C-alpha positions, 0 to 999 in steps of 0.5 A: 535475516534482518528485520524490516527497517523502522524508517519506512515512510509512505506517501499518499498523494503528495504528503509524507507519513506524518502529514497525510493529505487526503483531498484538501484536508491535512491531518497531523500527528504527534510532534507534527501537531506541536510543531504546527502550534509553535508555528502559529504562535510565531506567526502571531508574534510577527507584524501583520504584513510579515505574517501574511507574507510568511503564510503565503510562502508556506502555502506555496511551499506546501503546494510545490511539495504536493506537485513534486510528490504527485509527479514522482508518483506518476513517474514511478507508475510510468517507468519501464518496469519488468512485467512479473509473471506471478503465480500463487503459492499454495504452500502459503495460502490460508485454508479458506482461500481456494486456489483455482487450477489456474495458479493466478486466481483465488477466491474465498471459500465457504469452508476450510480446505483440508490442507496440511499446516506448515510454517509457510501457511497463513493461519489467521489472515486470509492471505497468500503470497506469490511464488518467488520473491524480489531482491533486486530490480523493477517489477510490475503486475496487475491484480483484478478484483471481484468483491462480494458484498461486504468483501475486501481485497488487500494488495501489496508486498510483504517482507520474507520475515512477515508473520504467517502465524497468528494475527498479522497487522498489515502495515510497514512495521510488520513488513507489509506495504499494501492497500485495501479495496473495500466497499467502494473505497481504497485505503493505504494500510499504515499504523492507521488505515487512511482512506484515499480520495480517487476519481474512480474505484479501481477494479484493476490495480497495478503494483509497481516495485522498485527494490533499489529505490524502495518504492511500492506504487499502486495505480488504477489500471483503467484511468492510470491514476496513481493511488499511493506510494510507499517508500522503504529501505528494503533489507531482504527479499519481498513477496507479492502479497494478496489478502481476501475477505468475504465469501465469494470474493475473488481476484486474478493476476496478470502482468 
């Protein structure tokens, strides 16, 4: 089975992976920072009038890029995805995650459950997968979150090859595309978690997957506000993924 593609990118609001925009601030990494310094040196060498015109053009181009990306995120949320009727897979659940008789709910217990270990179980990350995977089509589901004090919940999708044993880094290079809700904020999980600026903390998150296009989008159900979109080149099946931390925290699924 092929490993996850190393070319995955993700979008936060309007700007792609290496230039992450949160609110009005933009942070650049690595070669992007060097490119910015080179652009500044070039601008300083131009005449004042031409330099100002160039700055104006770059600003307008950035604003246009942001609007296009925001439009694409909103479009993906509103596309006609097929509702996915998910149930949680007890064969993958971490021993501290207690699944209800209703297989669409889970909560963090105070002690480990007596369940036989298997290659499918998560043994470090308190995560669980949904039963069944997707390798084609457009699908959507809703996660309702009820966090205890200090708790957090991770919502997204995972490659079938994502690690189950040992430490699992929840980011695209490990085959996980997800966001985390905790302490009144939401973060996109990449090489460095990025806090996202939202008008309202979501209690219900809609996850929308377009397998062929390679989009995993998240939105606040109550406000319809896009949260973020990951882009990837999927090469194998993906499973809905859920992680939960904090005793008493719980979540439930619906379509």
